[in-house]
C-alpha positions, 0 to 999 in steps of 0.5 A: 972218879968211879966213886963220883959216878957211882954216887950220882948214878945210884941215887938217880936209879933209886929215885927212878925205882921209887917214883915208878913203884908209886905210879898207879897200876890201873890205867884207862884210855877212852876216846869217843865219837859221833857217827851218823849211822844207825847203832846196828851198823856200827855194832856190825862193824865192831862185832865182826872181827873180819871188818877190823882190817878195814878200819883198824889203825893198826892194819894200816901200820902193817898191811903185811901182818899175818892174821888168823880168825878162830872161834865164832864167825862173829860176836861172842867167842870170835877171835883174831890173832895177829903177828906183825912188825914192831909197830903192831906187835903180836897178840890175840883178841877175843870177843867176851861179851856181845850185847847187840846193839850197844856193847862189845867187850874184847879180851886183848892178849899181847905177846910182843913187844910185851906180854900183857892182858887188857880189856877193850870195850865199845859202848854204842848208844843212840841219840836223836842226832847220831850214834855215840861210840866210846872205845875204852881200854883198861888194864894194869901196869907191871913195874916196867909199864909204870916206868915206861909211863914216866917217859912216854904218854901212853894215853896220848899214844894209844888214844891217838890210835883210838881216835884214828880208828874211830875216824875210820869207823865213822867214815866206813859206817857213814859211807855204807849208810849213805849207799843204803839210804833210800833215794829221795822222791 
């Protein structure tokens, strides 16, 4: 009886390990939206980490998370540390590049529920009709991350949060632009 269980479990585990090991290490998650506001208005919301609590999808998942701000007030060197519930975990984000009005790069250091370092980038560009914003996260998965990806669609999970955050950012920027618009004559 034990031999049969062992004969079934061991090959399944070996196959799982082999498939996990063959998964790509690098990942990239990207979502985009168009915002009817000037690029400078969008840039200001992302470049000042104090504003993130107003549009970040994770702030809504744990409004009681402990947060602290360090470094510069905004832009290059600004840091935000959070420690929240199991939905948001804990970590630190630091702006490592701030090129007004079109690019912000952020180093993400996660400490809970897992340890990882990733990069987030906001690319902001203007068209004749709107401001286009792309939110990208890149990084490398270790073996556990690769195995996790076999069972959970991480792109859909994180991408859904990015979509919600971009929708919140859009609402906030467009509302602020409408308030500041000159009155019709």
